[in-house]
N, CA, C and O atoms as a GROMACS GRO file, in nm:
protein
  256
    1MET      N    1   0.109  -0.100   0.007
    1MET     CA    2   0.024  -0.008  -0.013
    1MET      C    3   0.097   0.145   0.020
    1MET      O    4   0.172   0.171   0.114
    2HIS      N    5   0.057   0.223  -0.074
    2HIS     CA    6   0.121   0.344  -0.068
    2HIS      C    7   0.084   0.442   0.046
    2HIS      O    8  -0.010   0.422   0.122
    3GLU      N    9   0.170   0.558   0.052
    3GLU     CA   10   0.136   0.643   0.157
    3GLU      C   11   0.013   0.709   0.139
    3GLU      O   12  -0.010   0.769   0.034
    4ILE      N   13  -0.059   0.706   0.220
    4ILE     CA   14  -0.176   0.813   0.236
    4ILE      C   15  -0.158   0.946   0.255
    4ILE      O   16  -0.103   0.983   0.358
    5GLN      N   17  -0.217   1.070   0.128
    5GLN     CA   18  -0.182   1.167   0.179
    5GLN      C   19  -0.312   1.236   0.236
    5GLN      O   20  -0.410   1.256   0.164
    6TRP      N   21  -0.305   1.272   0.368
    6TRP     CA   22  -0.420   1.328   0.407
    6TRP      C   23  -0.432   1.488   0.399
    6TRP      O   24  -0.340   1.569   0.397
    7GLU      N   25  -0.561   1.511   0.395
    7GLU     CA   26  -0.605   1.627   0.413
    7GLU      C   27  -0.591   1.732   0.528
    7GLU      O   28  -0.562   1.673   0.633
    8GLU      N   29  -0.599   1.832   0.541
    8GLU     CA   30  -0.665   1.876   0.683
    8GLU      C   31  -0.798   1.839   0.749
    8GLU      O   32  -0.907   1.821   0.694
    9PRO      N   33  -0.765   1.829   0.889
    9PRO     CA   34  -0.876   1.755   0.913
    9PRO      C   35  -1.038   1.833   0.939
    9PRO      O   36  -1.049   1.950   0.978
   10PHE      N   37  -1.129   1.759   0.915
   10PHE     CA   38  -1.263   1.839   0.908
   10PHE      C   39  -1.321   1.855   1.074
   10PHE      O   40  -1.367   1.754   1.128
   11CYS      N   41  -1.317   1.961   1.136
   11CYS     CA   42  -1.360   1.923   1.288
   11CYS      C   43  -1.500   2.032   1.293
   11CYS      O   44  -1.540   2.134   1.237
   12GLY      N   45  -1.533   1.955   1.379
   12GLY     CA   46  -1.690   2.000   1.425
   12GLY      C   47  -1.645   2.080   1.558
   12GLY      O   48  -1.524   2.100   1.574
   13GLU      N   49  -1.738   2.128   1.653
   13GLU     CA   50  -1.732   2.212   1.742
   13GLU      C   51  -1.743   2.073   1.846
   13GLU      O   52  -1.842   2.000   1.833
   14GLY      N   53  -1.619   2.035   1.969
   14GLY     CA   54  -1.648   1.954   2.050
   14GLY      C   55  -1.666   1.816   2.018
   14GLY      O   56  -1.695   1.730   2.102
   15ASN      N   57  -1.647   1.793   1.880
   15ASN     CA   58  -1.670   1.651   1.792
   15ASN      C   59  -1.545   1.564   1.751
   15ASN      O   60  -1.451   1.613   1.814
   16ALA      N   61  -1.523   1.512   1.714
   16ALA     CA   62  -1.421   1.443   1.654
   16ALA      C   63  -1.394   1.480   1.493
   16ALA      O   64  -1.487   1.475   1.412
   17CYS      N   65  -1.286   1.510   1.464
   17CYS     CA   66  -1.240   1.519   1.345
   17CYS      C   67  -1.228   1.421   1.245
   17CYS      O   68  -1.182   1.312   1.280
   18PHE      N   69  -1.263   1.440   1.121
   18PHE     CA   70  -1.232   1.339   1.010
   18PHE      C   71  -1.167   1.390   0.899
   18PHE      O   72  -1.179   1.501   0.846
   19LEU      N   73  -1.092   1.291   0.871
   19LEU     CA   74  -0.980   1.305   0.783
   19LEU      C   75  -1.002   1.262   0.640
   19LEU      O   76  -1.099   1.186   0.636
   20ILE      N   77  -0.956   1.279   0.538
   20ILE     CA   78  -1.008   1.240   0.398
   20ILE      C   79  -0.876   1.268   0.348
   20ILE      O   80  -0.813   1.373   0.362
   21GLY      N   81  -0.827   1.124   0.267
   21GLY     CA   82  -0.726   1.106   0.200
   21GLY      C   83  -0.700   1.035   0.089
   21GLY      O   84  -0.782   0.944   0.073
   22VAL      N   85  -0.600   1.043  -0.011
   22VAL     CA   86  -0.570   0.960  -0.123
   22VAL      C   87  -0.439   0.886  -0.128
   22VAL      O   88  -0.347   0.907  -0.049
   23ASP      N   89  -0.436   0.806  -0.217
   23ASP     CA   90  -0.280   0.744  -0.232
   23ASP      C   91  -0.244   0.743  -0.389
   23ASP      O   92  -0.320   0.792  -0.474
   24GLU      N   93  -0.160   0.702  -0.410
   24GLU     CA   94  -0.081   0.721  -0.564
   24GLU      C   95  -0.170   0.603  -0.657
   24GLU      O   96  -0.150   0.597  -0.778
   25ASP      N   97  -0.255   0.521  -0.599
   25ASP     CA   98  -0.325   0.411  -0.691
   25ASP      C   99  -0.467   0.462  -0.701
   25ASP      O  100  -0.552   0.376  -0.729
   26GLY      N  101  -0.501   0.564  -0.686
   26GLY     CA  102  -0.645   0.630  -0.698
   26GLY      C  103  -0.748   0.588  -0.577
   26GLY      O  104  -0.868   0.614  -0.592
   27ASN      N  105  -0.703   0.523  -0.460
   27ASN     CA  106  -0.789   0.490  -0.356
   27ASN      C  107  -0.785   0.622  -0.250
   27ASN      O  108  -0.696   0.695  -0.208
   28ALA      N  109  -0.935   0.611  -0.231
   28ALA     CA  110  -0.973   0.737  -0.086
   28ALA      C  111  -0.986   0.673   0.004
   28ALA      O  112  -1.018   0.554  -0.004
   29TYR      N  113  -0.960   0.751   0.143
   29TYR     CA  114  -0.961   0.690   0.252
   29TYR      C  115  -1.010   0.799   0.341
   29TYR      O  116  -0.961   0.910   0.321
   30ILE      N  117  -1.113   0.784   0.449
   30ILE     CA  118  -1.155   0.865   0.553
   30ILE      C  119  -1.114   0.795   0.688
   30ILE      O  120  -1.074   0.679   0.684
   31ALA      N  121  -1.122   0.853   0.788
   31ALA     CA  122  -1.064   0.833   0.925
   31ALA      C  123  -1.082   0.923   1.017
   31ALA      O  124  -1.087   1.043   0.987
   32VAL      N  125  -1.096   0.876   1.148
   32VAL     CA  126  -1.086   0.970   1.243
   32VAL      C  127  -0.961   1.028   1.269
   32VAL      O  128  -0.857   0.961   1.268
   33HIS      N  129  -0.964   1.158   1.294
   33HIS     CA  130  -0.821   1.234   1.322
   33HIS      C  131  -0.752   1.158   1.470
   33HIS      O  132  -0.812   1.162   1.577
   34GLY      N  133  -0.633   1.100   1.453
   34GLY     CA  134  -0.584   1.026   1.571
   34GLY      C  135  -0.581   0.896   1.546
   34GLY      O  136  -0.488   0.825   1.585
   35GLN      N  137  -0.684   0.851   1.476
   35GLN     CA  138  -0.708   0.695   1.434
   35GLN      C  139  -0.686   0.679   1.277
   35GLN      O  140  -0.771   0.626   1.205
   36GLU      N  141  -0.584   0.722   1.239
   36GLU     CA  142  -0.565   0.715   1.101
   36GLU      C  143  -0.540   0.599   1.038
   36GLU      O  144  -0.548   0.594   0.915
   37ASP      N  145  -0.505   0.488   1.113
   37ASP     CA  146  -0.477   0.336   1.110
   37ASP      C  147  -0.613   0.309   1.086
   37ASP      O  148  -0.627   0.233   0.990
   38ARG      N  149  -0.697   0.337   1.129
   38ARG     CA  150  -0.827   0.250   1.138
   38ARG      C  151  -0.949   0.357   1.039
   38ARG      O  152  -1.026   0.448   1.070
   39PHE      N  153  -0.913   0.286   0.905
   39PHE     CA  154  -0.977   0.409   0.790
   39PHE      C  155  -1.092   0.306   0.751
   39PHE      O  156  -1.104   0.199   0.811
   40ILE      N  157  -1.183   0.346   0.639
   40ILE     CA  158  -1.255   0.327   0.546
   40ILE      C  159  -1.175   0.358   0.432
   40ILE      O  160  -1.097   0.454   0.439
   41THR      N  161  -1.186   0.267   0.288
   41THR     CA  162  -1.118   0.277   0.153
   41THR      C  163  -1.231   0.251   0.053
   41THR      O  164  -1.314   0.161   0.060
   42ASP      N  165  -1.220   0.349  -0.042
   42ASP     CA  166  -1.283   0.313  -0.156
   42ASP      C  167  -1.216   0.390  -0.261
   42ASP      O  168  -1.112   0.448  -0.233
   43SER      N  169  -1.278   0.399  -0.407
   43SER     CA  170  -1.198   0.453  -0.479
   43SER      C  171  -1.218   0.613  -0.499
   43SER      O  172  -1.323   0.661  -0.456
   44ARG      N  173  -1.134   0.688  -0.553
   44ARG     CA  174  -1.163   0.840  -0.547
   44ARG      C  175  -1.293   0.849  -0.635
   44ARG      O  176  -1.336   0.965  -0.633
   45GLU      N  177  -1.354   0.782  -0.695
   45GLU     CA  178  -1.470   0.798  -0.762
   45GLU      C  179  -1.561   0.801  -0.683
   45GLU      O  180  -1.651   0.885  -0.684
   46ALA      N  181  -1.548   0.701  -0.597
   46ALA     CA  182  -1.686   0.680  -0.486
   46ALA      C  183  -1.683   0.780  -0.403
   46ALA      O  184  -1.789   0.823  -0.357
   47LEU      N  185  -1.528   0.848  -0.359
   47LEU     CA  186  -1.562   0.946  -0.264
   47LEU      C  187  -1.587   1.118  -0.313
   47LEU      O  188  -1.618   1.221  -0.252
   48ARG      N  189  -1.558   1.086  -0.448
   48ARG     CA  190  -1.619   1.212  -0.524
   48ARG      C  191  -1.769   1.183  -0.551
   48ARG      O  192  -1.828   1.290  -0.557
   49THR      N  193  -1.837   1.098  -0.565
   49THR     CA  194  -1.964   1.060  -0.572
   49THR      C  195  -2.032   1.086  -0.427
   49THR      O  196  -2.137   1.151  -0.431
   50MET      N  197  -1.992   1.048  -0.314
   50MET     CA  198  -2.034   1.095  -0.194
   50MET      C  199  -2.027   1.236  -0.174
   50MET      O  200  -2.130   1.295  -0.141
   51ILE      N  201  -1.910   1.306  -0.190
   51ILE     CA  202  -1.894   1.448  -0.182
   51ILE      C  203  -2.020   1.535  -0.269
   51ILE      O  204  -2.092   1.620  -0.218
   52LEU      N  205  -2.025   1.505  -0.364
   52LEU     CA  206  -2.136   1.555  -0.461
   52LEU      C  207  -2.261   1.544  -0.395
   52LEU      O  208  -2.335   1.640  -0.372
   53ASN      N  209  -2.283   1.424  -0.364
   53ASN     CA  210  -2.434   1.409  -0.303
   53ASN      C  211  -2.454   1.470  -0.162
   53ASN      O  212  -2.566   1.510  -0.129
   54ILE      N  213  -2.347   1.478  -0.077
   54ILE     CA  214  -2.375   1.550   0.044
   54ILE      C  215  -2.398   1.706  -0.017
   54ILE      O  216  -2.498   1.772   0.012
   55LYS      N  217  -2.294   1.755  -0.105
   55LYS     CA  218  -2.322   1.889  -0.157
   55LYS      C  219  -2.472   1.923  -0.199
   55LYS      O  220  -2.520   2.033  -0.171
   56ALA      N  221  -2.538   1.834  -0.261
   56ALA     CA  222  -2.676   1.805  -0.319
   56ALA      C  223  -2.778   1.804  -0.205
   56ALA      O  224  -2.896   1.835  -0.220
   57GLY      N  225  -2.727   1.770  -0.099
   57GLY     CA  226  -2.820   1.775   0.024
   57GLY      C  227  -2.878   1.642   0.048
   57GLY      O  228  -2.966   1.637   0.133
   58LYS      N  229  -2.846   1.542  -0.008
   58LYS     CA  230  -2.884   1.392  -0.026
   58LYS      C  231  -2.838   1.332   0.147
   58LYS      O  232  -2.876   1.220   0.181
   59ALA      N  233  -2.772   1.401   0.223
   59ALA     CA  234  -2.744   1.365   0.350
   59ALA      C  235  -2.799   1.438   0.450
   59ALA      O  236  -2.790   1.399   0.566
   60ASP      N  237  -2.866   1.561   0.414
   60ASP     CA  238  -2.942   1.693   0.508
   60ASP      C  239  -2.989   1.597   0.635
   60ASP      O  240  -2.954   1.622   0.751
   61HIS      N  241  -3.067   1.493   0.599
   61HIS     CA  242  -3.162   1.438   0.721
   61HIS      C  243  -3.077   1.386   0.818
   61HIS      O  244  -3.128   1.384   0.930
   62LEU      N  245  -2.933   1.332   0.807
   62LEU     CA  246  -2.864   1.324   0.896
   62LEU      C  247  -2.830   1.417   0.989
   62LEU      O  248  -2.781   1.378   1.095
   63LEU      N  249  -2.850   1.551   0.965
   63LEU     CA  250  -2.813   1.652   1.035
   63LEU      C  251  -2.930   1.684   1.121
   63LEU      O  252  -2.926   1.795   1.175
   64ARG      N  253  -3.017   1.620   1.141
   64ARG     CA  254  -3.130   1.647   1.224
   64ARG      C  255  -3.119   1.604   1.357
   64ARG      O  256  -3.212   1.623   1.436
   0.00000   0.00000   0.00000
């Protein structure tokens, strides 16, 4: 496995911070800050689709 290039963490007030990263093979990763050794992974295309769906409001019901 190649080295994961993590972005700056996305943090909520008083909550855990989430990290998103990618590697040279086109894989995407999501982890909780401080637990980067315990991640979920999929393709960059899957990450792209998830981000676009979130931006489109398809996960808004999870924020209630």
